[in-house]
ZADREN-21890 format. One record per residue (C-alpha): x, y, z. Coordinates in nm, 4 decimals. Layout:
X_Y_Z $
...
END
This chain:
-1.9657_-0.8278_1.0444 $
-1.9105_-1.1926_1.1214 $
-1.9388_-1.2292_1.5275 $
-1.6008_-1.4031_1.5175 $
-1.3450_-1.1261_1.3810 $
-1.1361_-1.4307_1.2354 $
-1.2037_-1.7623_1.0782 $
-0.9820_-2.0275_1.0906 $
-0.8965_-1.9991_0.7411 $
-0.7675_-1.6365_0.8128 $
-0.6413_-1.7202_1.1770 $
-0.4435_-2.0069_0.9771 $
-0.3078_-1.8072_0.6989 $
-0.1865_-1.5684_0.9506 $
-0.0198_-1.8122_1.1731 $
0.1809_-1.9608_0.8309 $
0.2683_-1.6393_0.7064 $
0.4443_-1.5225_1.0628 $
0.6107_-1.8227_1.0135 $
0.7235_-1.7207_0.6959 $
0.8328_-1.3970_0.8019 $
1.0375_-1.5324_1.1226 $
1.2730_-1.7303_0.9150 $
1.3360_-1.4025_0.6868 $
1.3440_-1.1391_0.9361 $
1.4554_-0.8522_0.9436 $
1.7636_-0.8879_0.7355 $
1.5622_-1.0401_0.4745 $
1.6131_-1.0674_0.1009 $
1.3811_-0.8809_-0.1034 $
1.3940_-1.0889_-0.3885 $
1.4056_-1.4133_-0.2058 $
1.1337_-1.3262_0.0209 $
0.8903_-1.2196_-0.2566 $
0.9597_-1.5512_-0.4312 $
0.8924_-1.7422_-0.1872 $
0.5852_-1.5911_-0.0525 $
0.4569_-1.5939_-0.4074 $
0.5401_-1.9670_-0.4477 $
0.3272_-2.0058_-0.1264 $
0.0119_-1.8496_-0.2902 $
0.0213_-1.5390_-0.0543 $
0.1376_-1.2799_-0.3201 $
-0.1235_-1.3470_-0.5755 $
-0.4523_-1.4567_-0.2571 $
-0.6683_-1.1555_-0.3393 $
-0.7194_-1.2219_-0.7218 $
-0.9370_-1.4588_-0.8915 $
-0.8772_-1.8207_-0.8964 $
-0.9523_-1.8602_-1.2492 $
-0.5901_-1.6403_-1.3367 $
-0.3928_-1.8107_-1.0919 $
-0.4987_-1.6593_-0.7572 $
-0.6360_-1.7755_-0.4103 $
-0.9908_-1.6177_-0.4923 $
-0.9555_-1.4014_-0.1540 $
-1.0059_-1.0639_-0.1191 $
-0.8068_-0.7471_0.0760 $
-0.8602_-0.9578_0.3872 $
-0.6369_-1.1874_0.3229 $
-0.3625_-1.0142_0.1885 $
-0.3674_-0.7406_0.4852 $
-0.3393_-1.0270_0.6773 $
-0.0169_-1.1388_0.4706 $
0.1114_-0.7736_0.4625 $
0.0630_-0.6898_0.8553 $
0.2296_-1.0613_0.9590 $
0.5630_-0.9872_0.7335 $
0.5802_-0.6270_0.8576 $
0.5260_-0.7925_1.2234 $
0.8037_-1.0270_1.1626 $
1.0728_-0.7361_1.0323 $
0.9917_-0.8066_0.6396 $
0.7383_-0.6359_0.5099 $
0.6777_-0.6122_0.1334 $
0.5636_-0.2603_0.0137 $
0.5408_-0.3540_-0.3396 $
0.2361_-0.5651_-0.2287 $
0.0119_-0.2740_-0.1637 $
0.0786_-0.1844_-0.5384 $
0.1025_-0.4682_-0.7401 $
-0.1319_-0.7284_-0.6585 $
-0.3387_-0.4595_-0.4413 $
-0.3929_-0.1536_-0.6447 $
-0.3357_-0.2932_-1.0255 $
-0.4461_-0.6507_-0.9244 $
-0.7527_-0.5320_-0.8233 $
-0.8020_-0.2963_-1.0890 $
-0.7668_-0.5059_-1.3918 $
-0.9310_-0.7629_-1.2115 $
-1.2265_-0.5582_-1.1279 $
-1.2089_-0.3949_-1.4759 $
-0.9867_-0.5580_-1.7341 $
-1.0265_-0.6617_-2.0361 $
-1.0452_-1.0588_-2.0747 $
-0.6825_-1.0194_-2.2615 $
-0.5644_-0.7829_-1.9978 $
-0.6488_-1.0382_-1.7426 $
-0.5213_-1.2948_-1.8859 $
-0.1975_-1.1204_-1.9970 $
-0.1074_-1.0161_-1.6387 $
-0.3000_-1.1818_-1.3964 $
-0.1297_-1.5036_-1.3137 $
0.1890_-1.3201_-1.3528 $
0.0930_-1.0440_-1.0428 $
-0.0189_-1.3594_-0.8413 $
0.2756_-1.6026_-0.9050 $
0.5203_-1.3583_-0.8100 $
0.6695_-1.3264_-1.1679 $
0.5557_-1.0199_-1.2727 $
0.5040_-0.7090_-1.0977 $
0.3072_-0.3966_-1.1359 $
0.3655_-0.0216_-1.0282 $
0.1417_0.2639_-0.9994 $
0.1932_0.6126_-1.1332 $
-0.0581_0.8730_-0.9906 $
0.1139_1.1238_-0.7735 $
0.2393_1.4243_-0.9961 $
0.5367_1.7295_-0.8475 $
0.2602_2.0137_-0.9122 $
-0.1022_1.7843_-0.8022 $
0.0027_1.6050_-0.4967 $
-0.2783_1.5344_-0.3135 $
-0.5088_1.7034_-0.5419 $
-0.5860_1.4193_-0.8255 $
-0.8132_1.6886_-1.0274 $
-0.4625_1.8601_-1.1191 $
-0.3343_1.5863_-1.2624 $
-0.1367_1.7003_-1.5957 $
-0.0539_1.3871_-1.7737 $
-0.2523_1.3843_-2.0672 $
-0.3616_1.1076_-2.3133 $
-0.4683_1.1794_-2.6745 $
-0.5759_0.9773_-2.9530 $
-0.3446_0.9310_-3.2531 $
-0.6528_0.9959_-3.5152 $
-0.4411_0.7542_-3.8188 $
-0.3775_0.4532_-3.5626 $
-0.5928_0.4758_-3.2985 $
-0.2918_0.4531_-3.0603 $
-0.2379_0.6325_-2.7295 $
-0.0207_0.9283_-2.7071 $
0.0720_0.9793_-2.3506 $
0.2917_1.2900_-2.1827 $
0.3344_1.4009_-1.8088 $
0.5501_1.3578_-1.5246 $
0.5223_1.1743_-1.2185 $
0.6808_1.1990_-0.9341 $
0.7526_0.9200_-0.6124 $
0.6354_0.5960_-0.7887 $
0.7646_0.2946_-0.5816 $
0.9428_0.0136_-0.7168 $
0.9252_0.1406_-1.1239 $
1.3049_-0.0357_-1.1564 $
1.1633_-0.4085_-1.0435 $
0.8077_-0.3899_-1.2356 $
0.7470_-0.5000_-1.5534 $
0.4812_-0.1866_-1.6069 $
0.3606_0.1013_-1.4708 $
-0.0351_0.1495_-1.4484 $
-0.0497_0.4908_-1.5290 $
-0.3074_0.7645_-1.4845 $
-0.3814_1.0035_-1.7443 $
-0.6669_1.2029_-1.8424 $
-0.8448_1.2551_-2.1731 $
-1.0334_1.5025_-2.3027 $
-1.4479_1.3879_-2.2915 $
-1.5531_1.4229_-2.6966 $
-1.9031_1.5945_-2.5434 $
-1.7773_1.7995_-2.2850 $
-1.4092_1.9293_-2.3750 $
-1.3459_1.8257_-1.9691 $
-1.0595_1.5860_-1.8755 $
-1.1485_1.2578_-1.7029 $
-0.8932_1.0220_-1.5475 $
-0.8327_0.6971_-1.7297 $
-0.5448_0.4392_-1.6334 $
-0.3233_0.2786_-1.8912 $
-0.0760_0.0300_-1.8677 $
0.2864_0.1355_-1.9572 $
0.5609_-0.0795_-2.0511 $
0.9220_-0.0176_-1.8224 $
1.0924_-0.0470_-2.1995 $
0.8102_0.1781_-2.3913 $
1.0097_0.4340_-2.6089 $
1.0049_0.7882_-2.3921 $
0.9284_0.6552_-2.0927 $
1.1591_0.7592_-1.8166 $
1.2892_0.7242_-1.4912 $
1.5353_0.9329_-1.2386 $
1.5640_0.7614_-0.8739 $
1.4766_1.0372_-0.6195 $
1.7615_1.0616_-0.3400 $
1.5681_0.9090_-0.0360 $
1.6876_0.8988_0.2811 $
1.4607_0.6215_0.3996 $
1.6110_0.3082_0.4529 $
1.3767_0.0820_0.2160 $
1.4158_-0.1797_-0.0304 $
1.2205_-0.0233_-0.2959 $
1.3244_0.2848_-0.4481 $
1.1501_0.6113_-0.5308 $
1.1708_0.7570_-0.8693 $
1.0100_1.0659_-1.1103 $
0.8952_0.9601_-1.4318 $
0.8677_1.1349_-1.7299 $
0.6646_1.0456_-2.0216 $
0.7228_1.2292_-2.3463 $
0.4764_1.1182_-2.6207 $
0.4770_0.7762_-2.5241 $
0.2896_0.5505_-2.8256 $
0.0583_0.2464_-2.6689 $
-0.1680_0.0541_-2.8429 $
-0.5245_0.1179_-2.8218 $
-0.5453_-0.1580_-2.5582 $
-0.3133_-0.0050_-2.3114 $
-0.5937_0.1518_-2.1745 $
-0.7557_-0.0356_-1.8581 $
-1.1605_-0.0808_-1.8696 $
-1.4210_0.1813_-1.9997 $
-1.2676_0.5059_-2.1019 $
-1.6154_0.6472_-1.9063 $
-1.5622_0.4959_-1.5578 $
-1.2352_0.6561_-1.4846 $
-1.2593_0.7759_-1.1537 $
-1.4872_0.4503_-1.0718 $
-1.1891_0.2193_-1.1564 $
-0.9457_0.4632_-0.9797 $
-1.1593_0.4315_-0.6413 $
-1.1188_0.1110_-0.6742 $
-0.7711_0.0846_-0.6510 $
-0.7499_0.3618_-0.4308 $
-0.9486_0.2214_-0.1462 $
-0.7063_-0.1019_-0.1107 $
-0.4288_0.1086_-0.1099 $
-0.5331_0.2794_0.2015 $
-0.6266_-0.0268_0.3252 $
-0.3233_-0.2032_0.2551 $
-0.1171_0.1102_0.3782 $
-0.2431_0.0327_0.7194 $
-0.1663_-0.3606_0.7284 $
0.1526_-0.1853_0.6307 $
0.1967_0.0522_0.9388 $
0.0268_-0.1949_1.1783 $
0.2879_-0.4663_1.1163 $
0.5456_-0.2121_1.1405 $
0.4323_-0.1067_1.5096 $
0.4224_-0.4480_1.5948 $
0.7369_-0.5096_1.5112 $
0.8615_-0.1910_1.6995 $
0.6427_-0.3025_2.0111 $
0.7751_-0.6671_2.0454 $
1.1198_-0.5307_2.0444 $
1.0845_-0.2917_2.2814 $
0.8655_-0.5544_2.5344 $
1.1381_-0.7573_2.4943 $
1.4062_-0.5590_2.6046 $
1.1892_-0.4010_2.8786 $
1.1320_-0.7436_3.0383 $
1.5090_-0.8188_3.0708 $
1.6817_-0.4754_3.1002 $
1.7416_-0.3982_3.4543 $
1.8724_-0.0947_3.5883 $
1.7978_-0.0810_3.9859 $
1.6011_-0.3744_4.1077 $
1.3423_-0.4806_3.8546 $
1.3600_-0.4455_3.5241 $
1.2133_-0.1660_3.3655 $
0.9600_-0.3030_3.2244 $
0.7861_-0.3306_3.6057 $
0.7827_0.1036_3.6061 $
0.4613_0.2234_3.5022 $
0.6543_0.5151_3.3324 $
0.7525_0.2572_3.0631 $
0.4849_-0.0324_3.1023 $
0.2217_0.2242_3.0497 $
0.3030_0.3906_2.6973 $
0.3698_0.0761_2.5182 $
0.0389_-0.0271_2.6787 $
-0.1083_0.2417_2.5426 $
0.0749_0.1920_2.1925 $
-0.0748_-0.1685_2.2568 $
-0.4505_-0.0310_2.2686 $
-0.4267_0.1797_1.9889 $
-0.2715_-0.0692_1.7603 $
-0.5312_-0.2831_1.8251 $
-0.7794_-0.0198_1.7319 $
-0.6698_0.0406_1.4288 $
-0.6339_-0.3472_1.3436 $
-1.0311_-0.3730_1.3955 $
-1.0521_-0.0640_1.1458 $
-0.8945_-0.2018_0.8968 $
-1.0581_-0.5562_0.9422 $
-1.3809_-0.3330_0.8844 $
-1.2824_-0.1572_0.5844 $
-1.1383_-0.4981_0.4456 $
-1.4577_-0.6397_0.5002 $
-1.6695_-0.4085_0.3573 $
-1.4451_-0.3755_0.0102 $
-1.4609_-0.7547_-0.0465 $
-1.8507_-0.7309_0.0336 $
-1.8726_-0.4712_-0.2469 $
-1.9433_-0.1972_-0.0003 $
-1.7118_0.1066_-0.2049 $
-1.8844_0.3881_-0.0293 $
-1.8656_0.2147_0.3269 $
-1.4962_0.0649_0.2541 $
-1.3891_0.4020_0.1469 $
-1.4788_0.5693_0.4320 $
-1.3711_0.2953_0.6683 $
-1.0448_0.2708_0.4420 $
-0.9434_0.6185_0.4934 $
-0.9976_0.5590_0.9161 $
-0.7738_0.2600_0.8954 $
-0.5167_0.4379_0.7042 $
-0.5494_0.7113_0.9792 $
-0.5591_0.5905_1.3121 $
-0.2694_0.2917_1.1940 $
-0.0036_0.5712_1.0394 $
-0.0585_0.7176_1.4349 $
-0.0517_0.4299_1.6114 $
0.2530_0.3126_1.4097 $
0.4446_0.6077_1.4296 $
0.3618_0.6536_1.8140 $
0.4689_0.2470_1.8629 $
0.8158_0.3496_1.6703 $
0.9184_0.6326_1.8995 $
0.7885_0.4249_2.2223 $
1.0042_0.1547_2.1031 $
1.2826_0.3827_2.0889 $
1.2573_0.5776_2.3672 $
1.2307_0.2532_2.5655 $
1.5673_0.1134_2.4215 $
1.7635_0.4635_2.5249 $
2.0940_0.4529_2.3453 $
2.0416_0.1219_2.2097 $
1.7280_0.2230_2.0111 $
1.9599_0.4579_1.8031 $
2.2011_0.1512_1.6575 $
2.1783_-0.0827_1.4033 $
2.2221_-0.3756_1.6629 $
1.8424_-0.3440_1.7194 $
1.7365_-0.2036_1.4411 $
1.4519_-0.0030_1.5537 $
1.6017_0.3483_1.4389 $
1.5435_0.3251_1.0502 $
1.2172_0.3110_1.1230 $
1.1782_0.6348_1.2453 $
1.1829_0.7482_0.8924 $
0.9816_0.4896_0.7630 $
0.6917_0.5188_1.0407 $
0.6020_0.8637_0.8760 $
0.5359_0.7215_0.5188 $
0.2251_0.5793_0.7057 $
0.1189_0.9199_0.8002 $
0.2178_1.1140_0.4358 $
0.1476_0.8188_0.1780 $
-0.0993_0.7677_-0.0048 $
-0.3182_1.0428_0.1353 $
-0.1995_1.2543_0.4112 $
-0.3547_1.2711_0.7384 $
-0.4651_1.6687_0.6739 $
-0.6595_1.4948_0.3687 $
-0.8433_1.2494_0.5338 $
-0.9222_1.4594_0.8473 $
-1.0569_1.6880_0.5571 $
-1.2444_1.3623_0.3973 $
-1.4408_1.2828_0.7048 $
-1.5646_1.5943_0.8160 $
-1.6456_1.6684_0.4487 $
-1.7960_1.3211_0.3270 $
-1.8738_1.1791_0.6980 $
-2.0024_1.4858_0.9204 $
-2.1839_1.6545_0.5959 $
-1.9946_1.9650_0.7060 $
-1.8766_2.2177_0.4611 $
-1.5232_2.1453_0.2181 $
-1.2745_2.3669_0.2683 $
-1.1015_2.3527_-0.0157 $
END
């Protein structure tokens, strides 16, 4: 990694996005902010220049999401549309798919959701039962299956669906990715009733013999697993950015309150019982950000294996730091921490998302135990 963690260009991007976030704040309108961020080139900063993007990488995109989150207005679909779907199409899509999708994903006029999780599969992607089979007469694909907890399907033009096809040589099922338009026949959605206060809704999807043209398949049918993980590493890095931004937002509110709130003779922030936990929260967030920067650097440098380990660690560290920062922020404000006026209470639920999705902390510990430490697999 470079000796200076952030270049002047990165510092400039961070400051510019922070200013945009400050203008919108906690009461932001998602569509207005999405549109403005797109016009300024922030949404597609990681996508190729030849297709309308900024020519940067996940390093730049994670800065955008972190700073918007720190201002109280994170755009969750950034994790999905440009980071997962944009990356997969840019790296593995056909020239036609790149021309069709990347400019719209970059300028915000088109959005894509990502469908991998299933009711009976959860973290075990090997149990995915959504299947894709060829129509021998037309060459079309027919997709059948169910997905659950898929973000933003109602505002997405299409969903990148992870299905499985049968290998003609072995008979084994292998993962493949398909672009499914929102209005495809047989493709239905049901909104899940969440106790999560978020602009983006969660859906259960049903695919009932959804017919897709042959060119709906992204990339090479034989490289499905490689393509899948090329999208999952950016997802983890961006989830870390989402969590770090949220944690920074909560911490900033708590610090401002602790400086002003006076119960005895001095502001409550003068008491170590208040100050030390806030300092610890800041340290944990900064450490998580360092690992996120390392993961993004490795990914952008093309080191997929190194990025996989670092991305998992970054997501774990950021999720833990975020939950602790939000909890301590609410506790610092006492009863005010639960009021709508201060806007922290809803983050208690939102912070948990970064521990649960897109992969649980326990599965990351499994990954590190097995992949990094070389311990026997437990599952």
